[in-house]
mmCIF file as Biopython writes it, N, C-alpha, C and O atoms, coordinates in Angstrom:
data_model
#
loop_
_atom_site.group_PDB
_atom_site.id
_atom_site.type_symbol
_atom_site.label_atom_id
_atom_site.label_alt_id
_atom_site.label_comp_id
_atom_site.label_asym_id
_atom_site.label_entity_id
_atom_site.label_seq_id
_atom_site.pdbx_PDB_ins_code
_atom_site.Cartn_x
_atom_site.Cartn_y
_atom_site.Cartn_z
_atom_site.occupancy
_atom_site.B_iso_or_equiv
_atom_site.auth_seq_id
_atom_site.auth_asym_id
_atom_site.pdbx_PDB_model_num
ATOM 1   N N  . MET A ? 1  ? 114.838 84.629  61.349  1.0 0.0 1  A 1 
ATOM 2   C CA . MET A ? 1  ? 113.771 85.205  62.152  1.0 0.0 1  A 1 
ATOM 3   C C  . MET A ? 1  ? 114.378 85.874  63.392  1.0 0.0 1  A 1 
ATOM 4   O O  . MET A ? 1  ? 115.077 85.209  64.156  1.0 0.0 1  A 1 
ATOM 5   N N  . PRO A ? 2  ? 114.129 87.161  63.608  1.0 0.0 2  A 1 
ATOM 6   C CA . PRO A ? 2  ? 114.726 87.831  64.762  1.0 0.0 2  A 1 
ATOM 7   C C  . PRO A ? 2  ? 114.084 87.390  66.071  1.0 0.0 2  A 1 
ATOM 8   O O  . PRO A ? 2  ? 112.948 86.916  66.106  1.0 0.0 2  A 1 
ATOM 9   N N  . LYS A ? 3  ? 114.843 87.560  67.138  1.0 0.0 3  A 1 
ATOM 10  C CA . LYS A ? 3  ? 114.329 87.203  68.453  1.0 0.0 3  A 1 
ATOM 11  C C  . LYS A ? 3  ? 113.293 88.219  68.915  1.0 0.0 3  A 1 
ATOM 12  O O  . LYS A ? 3  ? 113.341 89.389  68.536  1.0 0.0 3  A 1 
ATOM 13  N N  . MET A ? 4  ? 112.349 87.755  69.743  1.0 0.0 4  A 1 
ATOM 14  C CA . MET A ? 4  ? 111.358 88.647  70.318  1.0 0.0 4  A 1 
ATOM 15  C C  . MET A ? 4  ? 111.993 89.331  71.529  1.0 0.0 4  A 1 
ATOM 16  O O  . MET A ? 4  ? 112.543 88.666  72.408  1.0 0.0 4  A 1 
ATOM 17  N N  . LYS A ? 5  ? 111.916 90.646  71.568  1.0 0.0 5  A 1 
ATOM 18  C CA . LYS A ? 5  ? 112.589 91.381  72.633  1.0 0.0 5  A 1 
ATOM 19  C C  . LYS A ? 5  ? 111.626 91.785  73.734  1.0 0.0 5  A 1 
ATOM 20  O O  . LYS A ? 5  ? 110.438 91.999  73.493  1.0 0.0 5  A 1 
ATOM 21  N N  . THR A ? 6  ? 112.159 91.886  74.955  1.0 0.0 6  A 1 
ATOM 22  C CA . THR A ? 6  ? 111.417 92.398  76.095  1.0 0.0 6  A 1 
ATOM 23  C C  . THR A ? 6  ? 111.455 93.922  76.055  1.0 0.0 6  A 1 
ATOM 24  O O  . THR A ? 6  ? 112.491 94.508  75.744  1.0 0.0 6  A 1 
ATOM 25  N N  . LYS A ? 7  ? 110.337 94.561  76.366  1.0 0.0 7  A 1 
ATOM 26  C CA . LYS A ? 7  ? 110.303 96.016  76.419  1.0 0.0 7  A 1 
ATOM 27  C C  . LYS A ? 7  ? 111.088 96.496  77.636  1.0 0.0 7  A 1 
ATOM 28  O O  . LYS A ? 7  ? 110.843 96.043  78.753  1.0 0.0 7  A 1 
ATOM 29  N N  . SER A ? 8  ? 112.034 97.415  77.421  1.0 0.0 8  A 1 
ATOM 30  C CA . SER A ? 8  ? 112.885 97.887  78.510  1.0 0.0 8  A 1 
ATOM 31  C C  . SER A ? 8  ? 112.085 98.638  79.562  1.0 0.0 8  A 1 
ATOM 32  O O  . SER A ? 8  ? 112.406 98.569  80.748  1.0 0.0 8  A 1 
ATOM 33  N N  . ALA A ? 9  ? 111.045 99.356  79.142  1.0 0.0 9  A 1 
ATOM 34  C CA . ALA A ? 9  ? 110.229 100.084 80.111  1.0 0.0 9  A 1 
ATOM 35  C C  . ALA A ? 9  ? 109.492 99.115  81.022  1.0 0.0 9  A 1 
ATOM 36  O O  . ALA A ? 9  ? 109.327 99.388  82.211  1.0 0.0 9  A 1 
ATOM 37  N N  . ALA A ? 10 ? 109.048 97.988  80.479  1.0 0.0 10 A 1 
ATOM 38  C CA . ALA A ? 10 ? 108.326 97.007  81.290  1.0 0.0 10 A 1 
ATOM 39  C C  . ALA A ? 10 ? 109.254 96.320  82.282  1.0 0.0 10 A 1 
ATOM 40  O O  . ALA A ? 10 ? 108.837 95.965  83.384  1.0 0.0 10 A 1 
ATOM 41  N N  . LYS A ? 11 ? 110.515 96.130  81.893  1.0 0.0 11 A 1 
ATOM 42  C CA . LYS A ? 11 ? 111.479 95.520  82.814  1.0 0.0 11 A 1 
ATOM 43  C C  . LYS A ? 11 ? 111.610 96.337  84.086  1.0 0.0 11 A 1 
ATOM 44  O O  . LYS A ? 11 ? 111.785 95.794  85.176  1.0 0.0 11 A 1 
ATOM 45  N N  . LYS A ? 12 ? 111.520 97.671  83.926  1.0 0.0 12 A 1 
ATOM 46  C CA . LYS A ? 12 ? 111.712 98.556  85.071  1.0 0.0 12 A 1 
ATOM 47  C C  . LYS A ? 12 ? 110.452 98.689  85.915  1.0 0.0 12 A 1 
ATOM 48  O O  . LYS A ? 12 ? 110.533 99.085  87.078  1.0 0.0 12 A 1 
ATOM 49  N N  . ARG A ? 13 ? 109.288 98.365  85.353  1.0 0.0 13 A 1 
ATOM 50  C CA . ARG A ? 13 ? 108.029 98.623  86.045  1.0 0.0 13 A 1 
ATOM 51  C C  . ARG A ? 13 ? 107.363 97.387  86.623  1.0 0.0 13 A 1 
ATOM 52  O O  . ARG A ? 13 ? 106.577 97.494  87.565  1.0 0.0 13 A 1 
ATOM 53  N N  . PHE A ? 14 ? 107.665 96.213  86.076  1.0 0.0 14 A 1 
ATOM 54  C CA . PHE A ? 14 ? 106.992 94.992  86.501  1.0 0.0 14 A 1 
ATOM 55  C C  . PHE A ? 14 ? 108.000 93.935  86.888  1.0 0.0 14 A 1 
ATOM 56  O O  . PHE A ? 14 ? 109.110 93.891  86.358  1.0 0.0 14 A 1 
ATOM 57  N N  . LYS A ? 15 ? 107.598 93.071  87.834  1.0 0.0 15 A 1 
ATOM 58  C CA . LYS A ? 15 ? 108.381 91.895  88.194  1.0 0.0 15 A 1 
ATOM 59  C C  . LYS A ? 15 ? 107.445 90.701  88.138  1.0 0.0 15 A 1 
ATOM 60  O O  . LYS A ? 15 ? 106.281 90.805  88.525  1.0 0.0 15 A 1 
ATOM 61  N N  . ILE A ? 16 ? 107.941 89.575  87.663  1.0 0.0 16 A 1 
ATOM 62  C CA . ILE A ? 16 ? 107.145 88.356  87.621  1.0 0.0 16 A 1 
ATOM 63  C C  . ILE A ? 16 ? 107.574 87.472  88.781  1.0 0.0 16 A 1 
ATOM 64  O O  . ILE A ? 16 ? 108.758 87.184  88.951  1.0 0.0 16 A 1 
ATOM 65  N N  . THR A ? 17 ? 106.590 87.042  89.585  1.0 0.0 17 A 1 
ATOM 66  C CA . THR A ? 17 ? 106.883 86.222  90.753  1.0 0.0 17 A 1 
ATOM 67  C C  . THR A ? 17 ? 107.103 84.777  90.319  1.0 0.0 17 A 1 
ATOM 68  O O  . THR A ? 17 ? 106.924 84.431  89.151  1.0 0.0 17 A 1 
ATOM 69  N N  . ALA A ? 18 ? 107.490 83.946  91.272  1.0 0.0 18 A 1 
ATOM 70  C CA . ALA A ? 18 ? 107.745 82.534  90.969  1.0 0.0 18 A 1 
ATOM 71  C C  . ALA A ? 18 ? 106.478 81.820  90.526  1.0 0.0 18 A 1 
ATOM 72  O O  . ALA A ? 18 ? 106.545 80.866  89.750  1.0 0.0 18 A 1 
ATOM 73  N N  . ASN A ? 19 ? 105.317 82.272  91.012  1.0 0.0 19 A 1 
ATOM 74  C CA . ASN A ? 19 ? 104.047 81.648  90.623  1.0 0.0 19 A 1 
ATOM 75  C C  . ASN A ? 19 ? 103.519 82.180  89.302  1.0 0.0 19 A 1 
ATOM 76  O O  . ASN A ? 19 ? 102.492 81.705  88.818  1.0 0.0 19 A 1 
ATOM 77  N N  . GLY A ? 20 ? 104.195 83.153  88.707  1.0 0.0 20 A 1 
ATOM 78  C CA . GLY A ? 20 ? 103.743 83.709  87.445  1.0 0.0 20 A 1 
ATOM 79  C C  . GLY A ? 20 ? 102.872 84.936  87.590  1.0 0.0 20 A 1 
ATOM 80  O O  . GLY A ? 20 ? 102.357 85.447  86.596  1.0 0.0 20 A 1 
ATOM 81  N N  . ASN A ? 21 ? 102.692 85.425  88.821  1.0 0.0 21 A 1 
ATOM 82  C CA . ASN A ? 21 ? 101.945 86.670  89.009  1.0 0.0 21 A 1 
ATOM 83  C C  . ASN A ? 21 ? 102.824 87.848  88.612  1.0 0.0 21 A 1 
ATOM 84  O O  . ASN A ? 21 ? 104.044 87.717  88.511  1.0 0.0 21 A 1 
ATOM 85  N N  . VAL A ? 22 ? 102.198 88.994  88.388  1.0 0.0 22 A 1 
ATOM 86  C CA . VAL A ? 22 ? 102.937 90.191  88.016  1.0 0.0 22 A 1 
ATOM 87  C C  . VAL A ? 22 ? 102.789 91.208  89.139  1.0 0.0 22 A 1 
ATOM 88  O O  . VAL A ? 22 ? 101.675 91.567  89.521  1.0 0.0 22 A 1 
ATOM 89  N N  . LYS A ? 23 ? 103.925 91.670  89.664  1.0 0.0 23 A 1 
ATOM 90  C CA . LYS A ? 23 ? 103.921 92.690  90.699  1.0 0.0 23 A 1 
ATOM 91  C C  . LYS A ? 23 ? 104.201 94.040  90.073  1.0 0.0 23 A 1 
ATOM 92  O O  . LYS A ? 23 ? 105.025 94.154  89.166  1.0 0.0 23 A 1 
ATOM 93  N N  . ALA A ? 24 ? 103.503 95.081  90.566  1.0 0.0 24 A 1 
ATOM 94  C CA . ALA A ? 24 ? 103.687 96.424  90.032  1.0 0.0 24 A 1 
ATOM 95  C C  . ALA A ? 24 ? 103.487 97.430  91.146  1.0 0.0 24 A 1 
ATOM 96  O O  . ALA A ? 24 ? 102.875 97.131  92.171  1.0 0.0 24 A 1 
ATOM 97  N N  . GLN A ? 25 ? 104.012 98.628  90.930  1.0 0.0 25 A 1 
ATOM 98  C CA . GLN A ? 25 ? 103.803 99.716  91.874  1.0 0.0 25 A 1 
ATOM 99  C C  . GLN A ? 25 ? 102.380 100.236 91.750  1.0 0.0 25 A 1 
ATOM 100 O O  . GLN A ? 25 ? 101.740 100.073 90.712  1.0 0.0 25 A 1 
ATOM 101 N N  . ALA A ? 26 ? 101.890 100.859 92.811  1.0 0.0 26 A 1 
ATOM 102 C CA . ALA A ? 26 ? 100.561 101.458 92.777  1.0 0.0 26 A 1 
ATOM 103 C C  . ALA A ? 26 ? 100.580 102.705 91.906  1.0 0.0 26 A 1 
ATOM 104 O O  . ALA A ? 26 ? 101.580 103.421 91.850  1.0 0.0 26 A 1 
ATOM 105 N N  . ALA A ? 27 ? 99.472  102.956 91.232  1.0 0.0 27 A 1 
ATOM 106 C CA . ALA A ? 27 ? 99.359  104.123 90.363  1.0 0.0 27 A 1 
ATOM 107 C C  . ALA A ? 27 ? 98.861  105.316 91.165  1.0 0.0 27 A 1 
ATOM 108 O O  . ALA A ? 27 ? 98.237  105.157 92.214  1.0 0.0 27 A 1 
ATOM 109 N N  . GLY A ? 28 ? 99.142  106.506 90.662  1.0 0.0 28 A 1 
ATOM 110 C CA . GLY A ? 28 ? 98.568  107.718 91.240  1.0 0.0 28 A 1 
ATOM 111 C C  . GLY A ? 28 ? 99.349  108.326 92.384  1.0 0.0 28 A 1 
ATOM 112 O O  . GLY A ? 28 ? 98.771  109.032 93.211  1.0 0.0 28 A 1 
ATOM 113 N N  . LYS A ? 29 ? 100.656 108.070 92.458  1.0 0.0 29 A 1 
ATOM 114 C CA . LYS A ? 29 ? 101.429 108.617 93.574  1.0 0.0 29 A 1 
ATOM 115 C C  . LYS A ? 29 ? 102.580 109.504 93.134  1.0 0.0 29 A 1 
ATOM 116 O O  . LYS A ? 29 ? 103.491 109.755 93.923  1.0 0.0 29 A 1 
ATOM 117 N N  . ARG A ? 30 ? 102.567 109.984 91.905  1.0 0.0 30 A 1 
ATOM 118 C CA . ARG A ? 30 ? 103.686 110.793 91.423  1.0 0.0 30 A 1 
ATOM 119 C C  . ARG A ? 30 ? 103.589 112.242 91.879  1.0 0.0 30 A 1 
ATOM 120 O O  . ARG A ? 30 ? 104.591 112.842 92.269  1.0 0.0 30 A 1 
ATOM 121 N N  . HIS A ? 31 ? 102.408 112.795 91.832  1.0 0.0 31 A 1 
ATOM 122 C CA . HIS A ? 31 ? 102.239 114.196 92.225  1.0 0.0 31 A 1 
ATOM 123 C C  . HIS A ? 31 ? 100.792 114.393 92.638  1.0 0.0 31 A 1 
ATOM 124 O O  . HIS A ? 31 ? 99.961  113.500 92.469  1.0 0.0 31 A 1 
ATOM 125 N N  . GLY A ? 32 ? 100.490 115.586 93.188  1.0 0.0 32 A 1 
ATOM 126 C CA . GLY A ? 32 ? 99.116  115.890 93.583  1.0 0.0 32 A 1 
ATOM 127 C C  . GLY A ? 32 ? 98.688  115.163 94.841  1.0 0.0 32 A 1 
ATOM 128 O O  . GLY A ? 32 ? 97.524  114.785 94.970  1.0 0.0 32 A 1 
ATOM 129 N N  . MET A ? 33 ? 99.617  114.960 95.779  1.0 0.0 33 A 1 
ATOM 130 C CA . MET A ? 33 ? 99.276  114.230 96.996  1.0 0.0 33 A 1 
ATOM 131 C C  . MET A ? 33 ? 98.341  115.020 97.916  1.0 0.0 33 A 1 
ATOM 132 O O  . MET A ? 33 ? 97.660  114.439 98.761  1.0 0.0 33 A 1 
ATOM 133 N N  . ILE A ? 34 ? 98.312  116.327 97.750  1.0 0.0 34 A 1 
ATOM 134 C CA . ILE A ? 34 ? 97.480  117.149 98.641  1.0 0.0 34 A 1 
ATOM 135 C C  . ILE A ? 34 ? 96.005  116.830 98.438  1.0 0.0 34 A 1 
ATOM 136 O O  . ILE A ? 34 ? 95.234  116.805 99.397  1.0 0.0 34 A 1 
ATOM 137 N N  . LYS A ? 35 ? 95.617  116.587 97.200  1.0 0.0 35 A 1 
ATOM 138 C CA . LYS A ? 35 ? 94.200  116.317 96.945  1.0 0.0 35 A 1 
ATOM 139 C C  . LYS A ? 35 ? 93.813  114.879 97.217  1.0 0.0 35 A 1 
ATOM 140 O O  . LYS A ? 35 ? 92.623  114.565 97.208  1.0 0.0 35 A 1 
ATOM 141 N N  . ARG A ? 36 ? 94.770  113.987 97.460  1.0 0.0 36 A 1 
ATOM 142 C CA . ARG A ? 36 ? 94.478  112.593 97.750  1.0 0.0 36 A 1 
ATOM 143 C C  . ARG A ? 36 ? 94.194  112.422 99.234  1.0 0.0 36 A 1 
ATOM 144 O O  . ARG A ? 36 ? 94.708  113.167 100.069 1.0 0.0 36 A 1 
ATOM 145 N N  . THR A ? 37 ? 93.373  111.436 99.549  1.0 0.0 37 A 1 
ATOM 146 C CA . THR A ? 37 ? 93.086  111.178 100.967 1.0 0.0 37 A 1 
ATOM 147 C C  . THR A ? 37 ? 94.255  110.417 101.579 1.0 0.0 37 A 1 
ATOM 148 O O  . THR A ? 37 ? 95.027  109.769 100.873 1.0 0.0 37 A 1 
ATOM 149 N N  . ASN A ? 38 ? 94.375  110.501 102.885 1.0 0.0 38 A 1 
ATOM 150 C CA . ASN A ? 38 ? 95.430  109.774 103.582 1.0 0.0 38 A 1 
ATOM 151 C C  . ASN A ? 38 ? 95.259  108.275 103.398 1.0 0.0 38 A 1 
ATOM 152 O O  . ASN A ? 38 ? 96.246  107.544 103.310 1.0 0.0 38 A 1 
ATOM 153 N N  . LYS A ? 39 ? 94.024  107.812 103.340 1.0 0.0 39 A 1 
ATOM 154 C CA . LYS A ? 39 ? 93.757  106.389 103.133 1.0 0.0 39 A 1 
ATOM 155 C C  . LYS A ? 39 ? 94.287  105.935 101.770 1.0 0.0 39 A 1 
ATOM 156 O O  . LYS A ? 39 ? 94.879  104.862 101.657 1.0 0.0 39 A 1 
ATOM 157 N N  . PHE A ? 40 ? 94.073  106.753 100.742 1.0 0.0 40 A 1 
ATOM 158 C CA . PHE A ? 40 ? 94.573  106.407 99.405  1.0 0.0 40 A 1 
ATOM 159 C C  . PHE A ? 40 ? 96.092  106.312 99.416  1.0 0.0 40 A 1 
ATOM 160 O O  . PHE A ? 40 ? 96.662  105.371 98.863  1.0 0.0 40 A 1 
ATOM 161 N N  . ILE A ? 41 ? 96.746  107.283 100.044 1.0 0.0 41 A 1 
ATOM 162 C CA . ILE A ? 41 ? 98.210  107.299 100.072 1.0 0.0 41 A 1 
ATOM 163 C C  . ILE A ? 41 ? 98.742  106.077 100.814 1.0 0.0 41 A 1 
ATOM 164 O O  . ILE A ? 41 ? 99.728  105.478 100.385 1.0 0.0 41 A 1 
ATOM 165 N N  . ARG A ? 42 ? 98.104  105.699 101.919 1.0 0.0 42 A 1 
ATOM 166 C CA . ARG A ? 42 ? 98.519  104.518 102.674 1.0 0.0 42 A 1 
ATOM 167 C C  . ARG A ? 42 ? 98.324  103.252 101.851 1.0 0.0 42 A 1 
ATOM 168 O O  . ARG A ? 42 ? 99.208  102.397 101.794 1.0 0.0 42 A 1 
ATOM 169 N N  . ASP A ? 43 ? 97.167  103.137 101.219 1.0 0.0 43 A 1 
ATOM 170 C CA . ASP A ? 43 ? 96.852  101.914 100.481 1.0 0.0 43 A 1 
ATOM 171 C C  . ASP A ? 43 ? 97.721  101.758 99.238  1.0 0.0 43 A 1 
ATOM 172 O O  . ASP A ? 43 ? 97.954  100.638 98.784  1.0 0.0 43 A 1 
ATOM 173 N N  . ALA A ? 44 ? 98.200  102.863 98.685  1.0 0.0 44 A 1 
ATOM 174 C CA . ALA A ? 44 ? 99.006  102.807 97.466  1.0 0.0 44 A 1 
ATOM 175 C C  . ALA A ? 44 ? 100.492 102.635 97.759  1.0 0.0 44 A 1 
ATOM 176 O O  . ALA A ? 44 ? 101.319 102.762 96.856  1.0 0.0 44 A 1 
ATOM 177 N N  . ARG A ? 45 ? 100.834 102.352 98.990  1.0 0.0 45 A 1 
ATOM 178 C CA . ARG A ? 45 ? 102.232 102.175 99.364  1.0 0.0 45 A 1 
ATOM 179 C C  . ARG A ? 45 ? 102.719 100.791 98.940  1.0 0.0 45 A 1 
ATOM 180 O O  . ARG A ? 45 ? 101.968 99.819  99.026  1.0 0.0 45 A 1 
ATOM 181 N N  . GLY A ? 46 ? 103.950 100.696 98.490  1.0 0.0 46 A 1 
ATOM 182 C CA . GLY A ? 46 ? 104.533 99.398  98.176  1.0 0.0 46 A 1 
ATOM 183 C C  . GLY A ? 46 ? 104.064 98.862  96.827  1.0 0.0 46 A 1 
ATOM 184 O O  . GLY A ? 46 ? 103.638 99.614  95.951  1.0 0.0 46 A 1 
ATOM 185 N N  . THR A ? 47 ? 104.154 97.540  96.687  1.0 0.0 47 A 1 
ATOM 186 C CA . THR A ? 47 ? 103.785 96.907  95.425  1.0 0.0 47 A 1 
ATOM 187 C C  . THR A ? 47 ? 102.508 96.098  95.605  1.0 0.0 47 A 1 
ATOM 188 O O  . THR A ? 47 ? 102.103 95.782  96.724  1.0 0.0 47 A 1 
ATOM 189 N N  . MET A ? 48 ? 101.882 95.769  94.476  1.0 0.0 48 A 1 
ATOM 190 C CA . MET A ? 48 ? 100.683 94.938  94.517  1.0 0.0 48 A 1 
ATOM 191 C C  . MET A ? 48 ? 100.717 93.965  93.357  1.0 0.0 48 A 1 
ATOM 192 O O  . MET A ? 48 ? 101.424 94.176  92.372  1.0 0.0 48 A 1 
ATOM 193 N N  . VAL A ? 49 ? 99.953  92.906  93.481  1.0 0.0 49 A 1 
ATOM 194 C CA . VAL A ? 49 ? 99.856  91.904  92.423  1.0 0.0 49 A 1 
ATOM 195 C C  . VAL A ? 49 ? 98.742  92.322  91.480  1.0 0.0 49 A 1 
ATOM 196 O O  . VAL A ? 49 ? 97.632  92.623  91.918  1.0 0.0 49 A 1 
ATOM 197 N N  . LEU A ? 50 ? 99.035  92.341  90.188  1.0 0.0 50 A 1 
ATOM 198 C CA . LEU A ? 50 ? 98.035  92.727  89.201  1.0 0.0 50 A 1 
ATOM 199 C C  . LEU A ? 50 ? 96.975  91.634  89.075  1.0 0.0 50 A 1 
ATOM 200 O O  . LEU A ? 50 ? 97.239  90.458  89.324  1.0 0.0 50 A 1 
ATOM 201 N N  . ALA A ? 51 ? 95.773  92.049  88.682  1.0 0.0 51 A 1 
ATOM 202 C CA . ALA A ? 51 ? 94.702  91.098  88.418  1.0 0.0 51 A 1 
ATOM 203 C C  . ALA A ? 51 ? 95.075  90.235  87.217  1.0 0.0 51 A 1 
ATOM 204 O O  . ALA A ? 51 ? 95.892  90.625  86.384  1.0 0.0 51 A 1 
ATOM 205 N N  . GLU A ? 52 ? 94.470  89.072  87.145  1.0 0.0 52 A 1 
ATOM 206 C CA . GLU A ? 52 ? 94.811  88.086  86.116  1.0 0.0 52 A 1 
ATOM 207 C C  . GLU A ? 52 ? 94.699  88.626  84.684  1.0 0.0 52 A 1 
ATOM 208 O O  . GLU A ? 52 ? 95.621  88.411  83.898  1.0 0.0 52 A 1 
ATOM 209 N N  . PRO A ? 53 ? 93.608  89.322  84.305  1.0 0.0 53 A 1 
ATOM 210 C CA . PRO A ? 53 ? 93.549  89.827  82.922  1.0 0.0 53 A 1 
ATOM 211 C C  . PRO A ? 53 ? 94.634  90.854  82.618  1.0 0.0 53 A 1 
ATOM 212 O O  . PRO A ? 53 ? 95.191  90.859  81.520  1.0 0.0 53 A 1 
ATOM 213 N N  . ASP A ? 54 ? 94.941  91.724  83.581  1.0 0.0 54 A 1 
ATOM 214 C CA . ASP A ? 54 ? 95.988  92.716  83.364  1.0 0.0 54 A 1 
ATOM 215 C C  . ASP A ? 54 ? 97.356  92.050  83.270  1.0 0.0 54 A 1 
ATOM 216 O O  . ASP A ? 54 ? 98.181  92.428  82.439  1.0 0.0 54 A 1 
ATOM 217 N N  . ALA A ? 55 ? 97.590  91.060  84.122  1.0 0.0 55 A 1 
ATOM 218 C CA . ALA A ? 55 ? 98.872  90.360  84.104  1.0 0.0 55 A 1 
ATOM 219 C C  . ALA A ? 55 ? 99.077  89.656  82.779  1.0 0.0 55 A 1 
ATOM 220 O O  . ALA A ? 55 ? 100.188 89.640  82.250  1.0 0.0 55 A 1 
ATOM 221 N N  . ARG A ? 56 ? 98.017  89.071  82.236  1.0 0.0 56 A 1 
ATOM 222 C CA . ARG A ? 56 ? 98.123  88.374  80.956  1.0 0.0 56 A 1 
ATOM 223 C C  . ARG A ? 56 ? 98.519  89.336  79.843  1.0 0.0 56 A 1 
ATOM 224 O O  . ARG A ? 56 ? 99.329  89.000  78.979  1.0 0.0 56 A 1 
ATOM 225 N N  . LYS A ? 57 ? 97.937  90.548  79.871  1.0 0.0 57 A 1 
ATOM 226 C CA . LYS A ? 57 ? 98.274  91.545  78.850  1.0 0.0 57 A 1 
ATOM 227 C C  . LYS A ? 57 ? 99.729  91.982  78.965  1.0 0.0 57 A 1 
ATOM 228 O O  . LYS A ? 57 ? 100.422 92.119  77.957  1.0 0.0 57 A 1 
ATOM 229 N N  . VAL A ? 58 ? 100.192 92.201  80.195  1.0 0.0 58 A 1 
ATOM 230 C CA . VAL A ? 58 ? 101.574 92.651  80.402  1.0 0.0 58 A 1 
ATOM 231 C C  . VAL A ? 58 ? 102.548 91.601  79.893  1.0 0.0 58 A 1 
ATOM 232 O O  . VAL A ? 58 ? 103.509 91.929  79.196  1.0 0.0 58 A 1 
ATOM 233 N N  . ILE A ? 59 ? 102.309 90.347  80.233  1.0 0.0 59 A 1 
ATOM 234 C CA . ILE A ? 59 ? 103.237 89.295  79.836  1.0 0.0 59 A 1 
ATOM 235 C C  . ILE A ? 59 ? 103.205 89.094  78.322  1.0 0.0 59 A 1 
ATOM 236 O O  . ILE A ? 59 ? 104.251 88.943  77.692  1.0 0.0 59 A 1 
ATOM 237 N N  . LYS A ? 60 ? 102.014 89.092  77.744  1.0 0.0 60 A 1 
ATOM 238 C CA . LYS A ? 60 ? 101.904 88.828  76.302  1.0 0.0 60 A 1 
ATOM 239 C C  . LYS A ? 60 ? 102.546 89.933  75.473  1.0 0.0 60 A 1 
ATOM 240 O O  . LYS A ? 60 ? 103.254 89.653  74.506  1.0 0.0 60 A 1 
ATOM 241 N N  . ASN A ? 61 ? 102.302 91.194  75.848  1.0 0.0 61 A 1 
ATOM 242 C CA . ASN A ? 61 ? 102.740 92.303  75.014  1.0 0.0 61 A 1 
ATOM 243 C C  . ASN A ? 61 ? 104.132 92.825  75.354  1.0 0.0 61 A 1 
ATOM 244 O O  . ASN A ? 61 ? 104.860 93.267  74.465  1.0 0.0 61 A 1 
ATOM 245 N N  . PHE A ? 62 ? 104.511 92.781  76.632  1.0 0.0 62 A 1 
ATOM 246 C CA . PHE A ? 62 ? 105.724 93.473  77.045  1.0 0.0 62 A 1 
ATOM 247 C C  . PHE A ? 62 ? 106.817 92.557  77.580  1.0 0.0 62 A 1 
ATOM 248 O O  . PHE A ? 62 ? 107.999 92.859  77.422  1.0 0.0 62 A 1 
ATOM 249 N N  . LEU A ? 63 ? 106.450 91.445  78.210  1.0 0.0 63 A 1 
ATOM 250 C CA . LEU A ? 63 ? 107.456 90.561  78.792  1.0 0.0 63 A 1 
ATOM 251 C C  . LEU A ? 63 ? 107.292 89.137  78.236  1.0 0.0 63 A 1 
ATOM 252 O O  . LEU A ? 63 ? 106.972 88.213  78.984  1.0 0.0 63 A 1 
ATOM 253 N N  . PRO A ? 64 ? 107.510 88.963  76.940  1.0 0.0 64 A 1 
ATOM 254 C CA . PRO A ? 64 ? 107.242 87.647  76.349  1.0 0.0 64 A 1 
ATOM 255 C C  . PRO A ? 64 ? 108.149 86.548  76.880  1.0 0.0 64 A 1 
ATOM 256 O O  . PRO A ? 64 ? 107.758 85.381  76.887  1.0 0.0 64 A 1 
ATOM 257 N N  . ASN A ? 65 ? 109.342 86.894  77.323  1.0 0.0 65 A 1 
ATOM 258 C CA . ASN A ? 65 ? 110.273 85.892  77.836  1.0 0.0 65 A 1 
ATOM 259 C C  . ASN A ? 65 ? 110.143 85.710  79.341  1.0 0.0 65 A 1 
ATOM 260 O O  . ASN A ? 65 ? 110.871 84.914  79.935  1.0 0.0 65 A 1 
ATOM 261 N N  . GLY A ? 66 ? 109.214 86.446  79.968  1.0 0.0 66 A 1 
ATOM 262 C CA . GLY A ? 66 ? 109.157 86.477  81.423  1.0 0.0 66 A 1 
ATOM 263 C C  . GLY A ? 66 ? 108.472 85.297  82.051  1.0 0.0 66 A 1 
ATOM 264 O O  . GLY A ? 66 ? 109.006 84.726  83.002  1.0 0.0 66 A 1 
ATOM 265 N N  . GLY A ? 67 ? 107.324 84.907  81.571  1.0 0.0 67 A 1 
ATOM 266 C CA . GLY A ? 67 ? 106.603 83.829  82.222  1.0 0.0 67 A 1 
ATOM 267 C C  . GLY A ? 67 ? 105.515 83.272  81.338  1.0 0.0 67 A 1 
ATOM 268 O O  . GLY A ? 67 ? 105.126 83.894  80.350  1.0 0.0 67 A 1 
ATOM 269 N N  . GLY A ? 68 ? 105.031 82.117  81.687  1.0 0.0 68 A 1 
ATOM 270 C CA . GLY A ? 68 ? 104.025 81.478  80.854  1.0 0.0 68 A 1 
ATOM 271 C C  . GLY A ? 68 ? 102.647 81.549  81.444  1.0 0.0 68 A 1 
ATOM 272 O O  . GLY A ? 68 ? 102.267 80.671  82.219  1.0 0.0 68 A 1 
ATOM 273 N N  . LEU A ? 69 ? 101.880 82.568  81.104  1.0 0.0 69 A 1 
ATOM 274 C CA . LEU A ? 69 ? 100.470 82.617  81.539  1.0 0.0 69 A 1 
ATOM 275 C C  . LEU A ? 69 ? 99.584  82.335  80.348  1.0 0.0 69 A 1 
ATOM 276 O O  . LEU A ? 69 ? 98.360  82.324  80.477  1.0 0.0 69 A 1 
#
């Protein structure tokens, strides 16, 4: 039986914290900043913790060896 592999793209996009939460970058900041409000650009700075249902999907499908949710 082959080993279950971690998706390489997910390794680069998500980090699992010690508590099992999933940290990710904010979406919507690659291009088109002129049409975005300054508030949106400020709020999308840095990383954020994903909501529980989204984190469960990321771990189950992409990071099976990452954490136990």
